[in-house]
N, C-alpha and C positions, 0 to 999 in steps of 0.2 A: 453737407450735400447728401441728399438721399439717393439710395441705389435706384437704378432704373429698372422698373418691372420687366421691361423687355429683355434686359441682360440675363436675368435669372431664368426667363422662359427659354432662352436659347441654350442654356448650359446642358440640359439632358440630350439635346440634339447633337452637341459636340462629343459627349461621352459615349454615345450609343455605338459608333463604329469601333472604338477601342474595346468596349465590353464584348461586342460580338466576336472580335478577333481573339480575345482571351478564351472565350468559350470554345471556339473552333480548335485552338491549340490544345486545350484541355482534353477535347475528344480524341485528338490524335495521339496523345501521350499514353504510355503503358498503364494499364489498370492495376498491375501488381509487379513486384520486382522480378526481373528475368531469372529463369532457372539456370544455375550453372551447369556447364557440360560435365557429364560424369567422368571421374578420373579412373585410370587403369587400376585394376586390383593386382595384388601380389601374384595371383594365379596367372594373370595375363602377362606380368613382367617376367616371371620365371617358370619355365616349363619343367616337367618331370625329368626330361633329359638334362636340363641344366643342373638339377640336383644330383643326378647320377654322376655327371662329369666332375662337378666340384667336390663331391665326396671322395671319388677316386684320387683326385689331385691332392686333397687334404691328407688322405691316408698315406700316400707315398711321400709327401713332404715330411710327415712324422717319422717314417722309416729312415729317410735320408738324414734327418736331424738326430737319429739315435734315440728317439722318444718311444721306447718300446711300450710303456704303459699307456701313453696317449693313443698309439696305434691299436693296442689290444682293446681299448674301449670302443673301437669302431669295427668290432667283429660281431658276426651273428652266426651261431648262437654266442651269447656272451660267455667269456671265460671267467671262472671263479679265480680271481687273482690272489685270494687269500690262501689257496691250497699250495703246499710245497711243490707240487708238480709244475706249477706255473711260475717258478722262481725266475726264469729267463724272460718273463714278460713284465717283471717289476723292475724298479730302478735299482738293480743289483750292482750296476757298474760294468756289466759285461757288454751289453749291446753297443754302447757308445764306442767301445774299443774294437768292434768288428769293423775292419777297414773297407770291406767290399759290400757294404749295405746297398740294397736296391736304389737306383736313381732313375726316376721316370724320364722317358724320352717323348712319348706321345700317348694320347688317349683317343681312340677312334671307334667307329661303329657303335656309338652310344645309342641305346634304345631303352624304352620304358614300357611297362604294361599299360593297357588302357586306363586302369584305375590308379596307376602311379604307385602301386604297392611294391613293385619289384623292377629291376632293370639289369642290363648287361652292358659291358664295355670291353673293348679289346685294348689291352695295355702293353705298350712296348717299353722295356726298361733295360738298363745295363746293370750287371752284377758280376763281380769277379772277372771283369774284362770281357764278358760275353753278353751279347744282346739276346734278350728273351722276349717272346710275345705270348701272352696268356689272355684268355677270355675269362673275365670275372663276373660273378653273379652278385647282385646287391639286393638288400631288402630295406624298405623304408622304415626308419625308426622314429621320425618326427616330421611334422609339417611345418615348414618355415613360416615365421611371423615377420614379415618385412624382408624375407630372403628366400633362397631356394630350399626345397625339402632336403632333409638329411637322410643318407643311406648308409648301411653297414655292409662290409664285405662278408659274404657267406663262406664259411669254412666247413671242413669235415674232419672229424677226429681221426679218420683213417689215413689222411695224407698231410696233416698240418703239423709241422715241427720236426724234431729230430727223432730218428729211430733209436729207441733205447734197448732193443732186443740184444741180449748178451750180458746186460747188467745183472740178470738173475744168476749168471754163471760165476760171477766174481764174488769174493767174500763180502759179507755184510758191512764190514768196517773199512771198506775201500774208500779212499778220499778222491774226490773229483774237483778239478779246478780248471777254469778258463781264464786266461790272461791274469792269473794270480788270484782270481776271485773264487772262493769256495762255493761250489754249486752242488755239493754232495746231497743236499736235501732233495733236489729235484730227481737225481738219479736213484737215490734210495727209495723215494716215493714210488717211482716206476717199478723198482724191484719188488716192493711190498704189494703192489697191485698186479703183479704178473700172474698169469694163470697158464702155467706150462710155458709154451713159446709165445703165448699171446701177451705181449708187453705193451702198455700204453706208450704212445709217443710223448715226448716232452715238448710242449708248445714253445715254439721259437720262430722268429722271423728269419728271412733269408740272409745268407752270409756264410763265411768260413769260420768254424769254431775249432781252435786247437785245444783238445780236451786232454789235460794232464791227469794221468791216473796213477795213484800211489796205493799199492797193495802192501799192507803192513805185515810184520812177522819176520821170523828168522830168514826166510827165503823171499822176503818182500823186495819190491823194486818200484821204480817210478819210470813211466814211459808216456809218450804222447801219441794220441791218435787224432787224425784230422777229420772232422765232420763238416763236409761242405754240402750245403743244401742246393737243390736244383731249381727252386722257384722262390719267389718273394715270401711264400708261406711255408718254407721248409721244403717239403717234398721228398721224393724217393732217392735223392742224391746221397742220403746217409744210410740207406737201407743195408743192413747186414755188416756195416763197418765195425761196430762195437762187438758183434758176435764173432767176427773173424779175428779181432784183436784178442778176445778171450781164448779162442781156440789156439791161436799162435803161442800164447803163454801157458798152454797146458790146462786150461779150465774147461 
């Protein structure tokens, strides 16, 4: 049976509406893939103040854990840990035995400079049964990749650590121990660097240090003097203590 010519002539008429609808839908569709919404950058997720706060908290966590070397690496200017004077900032076994290390209570009034290079924070902490509040300065050491910027605690040679003045009055072969650990190298380094009464401080973090002093010789003796710091960075709580000890024993 042959196909009817009229059937084939009607076919384009039937397909025309469907084809027109397809063209309309095509015109309504997107001409290119949609642009994804921009994601937040690290600088938007973490402010400079976040970096200051987290750096202070990290520093005090290291002090509380007795990690003197880790804490020393977060100081500005950096301390040369290889020098004998810095013996108490290395894993000598002394600082973990200091029972009244600083323990942070709060970090308040956090601020950062407009360029994020520096910052300040008010820190409240407990040490030796006493609550202290200090304002600390910080300096940015690195910009965080995927996290907050990192800051170091700013220190001064004039008030960081233990006052060693008086060590120059004692004999050069005097032996110094703290909790049984020989720390003579630090005190003898301070003695060798003394210029009259100008004696460098021995870098050390906050706490109470029972310093056992052994003076050798026929009239030698062993006695203990307590060096109790006034802040988490040492401070003037030890000023003049060793000098008074030397005078008391006739040096």
